[in-house]
C-alpha positions as CSV (number, residue, x, y, z in Angstrom):
1,M,66.1,66.5,122.2
2,L,68.5,66.9,125.1
3,Y,71.9,68.4,124.4
4,A,73.7,68.8,127.7
5,V,73.8,67.7,131.3
6,A,75.5,69.0,134.5
7,A,75.8,67.4,137.9
8,S,76.7,69.1,141.2
9,D,76.7,65.8,143.2
10,A,75.4,62.2,142.9
11,Q,71.8,63.3,143.6
12,T,71.5,66.6,141.8
13,A,71.7,67.3,138.1
14,W,70.2,69.4,135.2
15,A,69.7,68.5,131.6
16,V,68.9,71.1,128.8
17,G,67.6,70.9,125.3
18,R,65.1,72.0,122.7
19,L,62.4,74.7,123.2
20,G,64.1,76.0,126.3
21,T,63.8,72.7,128.1
22,I,65.4,72.4,131.5
23,L,65.0,69.1,133.5
24,H,66.1,68.7,137.1
25,T,66.6,65.9,139.5
26,L,67.2,65.9,143.3
27,D,67.1,62.2,143.9
28,G,69.8,60.8,141.6
29,G,67.6,60.7,138.6
30,Y,64.8,58.6,139.9
31,T,62.5,61.6,139.0
32,W,63.1,64.4,136.6
33,N,61.0,67.6,136.9
34,Q,60.8,70.3,134.3
35,Q,61.8,73.8,135.2
36,A,60.6,77.1,133.6
37,S,63.5,78.6,131.7
38,G,61.5,81.5,130.5
39,V,62.9,81.1,126.9
40,G,61.7,79.1,123.9
41,C,65.1,78.7,122.1
42,T,67.3,75.7,122.2
43,L,69.7,75.3,125.1
44,V,72.9,73.5,124.3
45,S,75.0,73.9,127.5
46,V,74.6,73.8,131.2
47,S,77.1,74.2,134.1
48,A,76.4,73.5,137.7
49,V,78.6,75.2,140.3
50,D,76.8,73.6,143.2
51,R,73.2,72.4,143.9
52,Y,72.0,76.1,143.9
53,S,74.1,78.0,141.4
54,V,73.6,76.9,137.8
55,W,74.4,78.5,134.4
56,A,72.8,77.6,131.0
57,A,73.3,78.9,127.4
58,G,72.1,78.3,123.9
59,A,70.7,80.0,120.8
60,G,71.4,83.6,121.7
61,V,70.8,83.5,125.5
62,I,72.7,83.0,128.8
63,L,70.7,82.1,131.9
64,R,71.5,81.7,135.5
65,S,69.8,80.4,138.6
66,E,70.8,80.9,142.2
67,D,68.1,78.8,143.8
68,G,68.6,75.4,142.2
69,G,66.6,76.3,139.1
70,N,63.3,77.3,140.8
71,T,63.8,80.6,139.0
72,W,66.0,81.4,136.0
73,T,67.2,84.9,135.1
74,L,68.0,85.9,131.5
75,L,71.5,87.6,131.8
76,H,72.4,88.1,128.2
77,E,71.0,88.0,124.7
78,G,73.1,88.1,121.5
79,W,74.7,85.7,119.0
80,G,74.4,82.0,119.5
81,F,76.4,80.4,122.3
82,N,77.8,76.9,122.0
83,A,79.0,76.3,125.6
84,I,79.2,77.9,129.0
85,C,81.3,77.1,132.1
86,G,80.5,78.6,135.5
87,V,83.4,78.9,138.0
88,D,81.3,80.2,140.9
89,S,78.1,82.3,141.4
90,Y,79.7,85.3,139.8
91,T,82.2,84.1,137.3
92,A,81.5,82.3,134.0
93,W,82.8,82.0,130.4
94,A,80.7,81.5,127.3
95,V,81.9,80.7,123.8
96,G,80.2,81.1,120.4
97,S,80.3,80.3,116.7
98,H,82.7,82.9,115.4
99,G,85.5,82.7,117.9
100,E,83.6,84.8,120.5
101,I,84.5,84.5,124.2
102,L,82.5,86.3,126.8
103,K,83.3,86.4,130.6
104,T,81.4,87.8,133.5
105,T,82.8,88.3,137.0
106,D,79.8,89.8,138.7
107,G,77.1,87.3,137.9
108,S,74.9,89.9,136.2
109,G,74.4,91.2,132.7
110,N,77.9,92.6,132.5
111,W,79.9,90.5,130.0
112,T,83.3,91.3,128.7
113,S,84.4,90.2,125.2
114,Q,87.8,88.6,125.1
115,D,90.1,88.2,122.1
116,S,90.3,84.6,121.1
117,G,92.5,85.2,118.1
118,T,90.4,83.0,115.9
119,G,87.2,83.2,113.8
120,E,86.6,79.5,114.1
121,S,83.5,78.2,115.9
122,L,84.3,77.5,119.5
123,R,82.3,74.5,120.7
124,G,83.5,73.8,124.3
125,I,85.0,75.6,127.3
126,S,86.1,74.3,130.7
127,A,87.5,76.3,133.5
128,V,89.5,75.2,136.6
129,D,89.1,78.6,138.3
130,A,88.7,82.3,137.4
131,D,92.2,82.3,135.8
132,N,92.7,79.0,134.1
133,A,90.5,77.7,131.3
134,W,90.6,75.9,127.9
135,A,88.4,76.4,124.9
136,V,88.1,74.2,121.8
137,G,86.5,74.3,118.4
138,N,86.4,73.7,114.7
139,G,89.6,73.1,112.8
140,G,91.1,71.5,115.9
141,I,91.4,75.0,117.6
142,L,92.7,74.6,121.1
143,L,92.9,77.8,123.3
144,H,94.3,78.2,126.8
145,T,94.4,81.1,129.3
146,I,96.1,81.3,132.6
147,D,95.3,84.9,133.3
148,G,91.5,85.0,133.3
149,G,91.3,85.5,129.6
150,A,93.4,88.6,129.2
151,E,95.4,86.4,126.7
152,W,94.3,83.2,125.0
153,L,97.1,81.2,123.6
154,Q,96.8,78.5,120.9
155,E,98.1,75.0,121.7
156,R,98.6,72.1,119.4
157,C,98.3,68.3,119.5
158,A,101.6,66.6,118.9
159,S,99.9,64.1,116.5
160,T,99.2,66.6,113.7
161,G,96.3,65.5,111.4
162,H,94.9,63.2,114.0
163,V,92.3,65.7,115.3
164,T,90.8,68.1,112.8
165,D,87.8,69.3,114.9
166,L,87.2,69.5,118.6
167,N,83.7,69.5,120.2
168,D,84.2,69.4,124.0
169,V,86.9,69.9,126.7
170,H,87.1,69.0,130.3
171,A,89.7,70.5,132.6
172,V,90.5,68.5,135.7
173,D,93.0,70.9,137.2
174,E,95.7,73.4,136.0
175,N,97.8,70.7,134.5
176,T,95.2,68.1,133.3
177,A,92.6,68.4,130.6
178,W,90.9,66.1,128.0
179,A,89.4,67.2,124.7
180,V,87.3,65.3,122.1
181,G,86.2,65.7,118.5
182,S,87.6,63.8,115.6
183,G,89.6,61.9,118.2
184,V,90.6,62.2,121.8
185,I,93.5,64.1,123.2
186,R,94.9,64.8,126.7
187,T,97.4,67.1,128.4
188,T,99.0,66.5,131.8
189,D,101.5,69.4,131.7
190,G,99.2,72.4,131.6
191,G,98.9,72.3,127.8
192,A,102.6,72.4,126.9
193,S,101.9,69.1,125.1
194,W,98.7,67.3,124.0
195,M,98.9,63.6,123.1
196,A,96.3,61.8,120.9
197,Q,94.6,58.7,122.3
198,K,94.0,55.5,120.4
199,L,90.3,56.0,120.0
200,K,89.0,56.7,116.5
201,G,85.7,58.2,115.5
202,M,83.8,61.4,116.1
203,F,83.2,62.2,119.7
204,L,80.8,64.8,121.2
205,G,81.4,64.9,124.9
206,V,84.0,64.1,127.6
207,A,83.9,64.0,131.4
208,A,86.9,63.3,133.6
209,I,87.8,63.3,137.3
210,S,91.6,62.8,137.0
211,S,94.4,62.4,134.5
212,E,93.6,58.6,134.6
213,K,89.8,58.3,134.6
214,A,87.6,59.7,131.8
215,W,84.4,58.9,129.9
216,V,83.9,59.8,126.2
217,I,80.6,59.7,124.2
218,G,79.6,60.2,120.6
219,E,79.4,56.9,118.6
220,K,75.7,56.2,118.8
221,T,75.1,54.9,122.3
222,A,78.6,53.7,123.0
223,I,80.4,55.1,126.1
224,H,84.1,54.7,126.2
225,I,85.8,54.5,129.6
226,T,89.5,54.7,130.6
227,E,91.0,54.3,134.0
228,D,94.7,54.4,133.0
229,G,95.0,57.7,131.2
230,G,93.9,56.4,127.9
231,K,96.3,53.4,127.6
232,T,93.3,51.1,127.4
233,W,89.6,51.8,126.8
234,I,86.5,49.7,127.5
235,I,83.1,50.2,125.7
236,R,79.7,50.0,127.3
237,E,76.3,50.2,125.6
238,S,73.8,51.7,128.0
239,W,70.7,51.1,125.8
240,K,71.5,47.7,124.1
241,G,68.2,45.9,123.7
242,D,66.2,48.6,125.4
243,H,63.0,49.7,123.6
244,C,63.7,53.3,124.5
245,E,67.1,53.4,122.7
246,P,68.0,57.0,121.8
247,L,67.6,58.1,118.2
248,G,71.0,59.4,117.2
249,Y,74.0,60.1,119.3
250,Y,74.6,61.0,122.9
251,H,75.3,64.7,123.1
252,G,76.1,65.4,126.8
253,I,77.9,63.8,129.7
254,A,78.6,64.8,133.3
255,A,80.4,63.1,136.1
256,A,79.5,63.8,139.7
257,D,82.3,61.6,141.0
258,A,84.2,58.4,140.1
259,N,81.0,56.3,140.2
260,N,78.0,58.6,139.3
261,V,77.9,59.7,135.7
262,W,75.0,60.9,133.5
263,V,74.6,60.9,129.7
264,V,71.9,62.6,127.6
265,G,70.9,62.6,124.0
266,G,68.6,61.1,121.4
267,W,65.0,62.0,121.8
268,V,64.9,63.1,125.4
269,R,66.9,60.2,126.8
270,I,68.9,60.1,130.0
271,A,71.0,57.3,131.4
272,K,73.1,57.1,134.6
273,T,75.7,54.8,136.0
274,V,76.4,54.4,139.7
275,D,79.4,52.0,139.3
276,G,81.7,54.1,137.2
277,G,80.2,53.1,133.8
278,L,80.1,49.3,133.9
279,N,76.3,49.3,134.0
280,W,73.9,52.1,132.9
281,I,70.3,52.7,134.1
282,P,67.8,54.4,131.7
283,Q,66.2,57.4,133.3
284,S,64.0,58.5,130.3
285,R,61.8,61.5,130.7
286,C,59.6,61.7,127.5
287,I,58.2,65.0,126.5
288,Y,57.2,66.6,123.2
289,G,54.4,64.0,123.0
290,R,56.6,61.0,122.6
291,D,55.9,58.0,124.9
292,C,58.3,55.3,125.9
């Protein structure tokens, strides 16, 4: 099972999952090679700063690589982490299941605990830079910092009751962010207001490159795409009629640019688009003894 994917460019990406699995491509996904994570626990989040600097997190561990994943260093052990976001080679945030937020600014084992003001499980975090970030979680919790995490403020969606849980967030810049869970919401004014989109269902991941263009996953193999800020959405099925259709939902999504996007999920399933989402190419790498 793969749970997350991160891309540094159209050619370079990482996917993580069960049993410490880390897969890596340098050729746009034509080939995926397994990297040695050094851990056997489930990894649920990965964040690529560039083609060399990568962070990963999961069931009680935080890992980092500075050589494209050839070697991975265990930086922290503790409670379970649900998401990680690296800003650069030294700075990253990680969030956990009881409102925990950790931050490092030296790229080592020194992590500072920050007060989230909540005990809810935080499931996603996305940072624009070392000062500006959003975190989301259960109960529709929506947190925002503009001072590096010294203070995390709670924000609300204007459509109360529409979004009861949030699973993922993607910050485009200091003003624009998208979040998904039991609905899809977006802000374009730095979090002062969040507006619910018209999509209904449970969504697990979001990737965006602007206030206008975003991709959302979660309903089986459906991929929802907007190019007008959520006014209209189109749906694409990447695996329809394919004998390697994923079992379950997509769990992770990452956009390298407006055209190149990866999704992962099911039983070690990877798909990619090179045309912004109109067509999807299976890039399955089957491990755990299951053959396509």
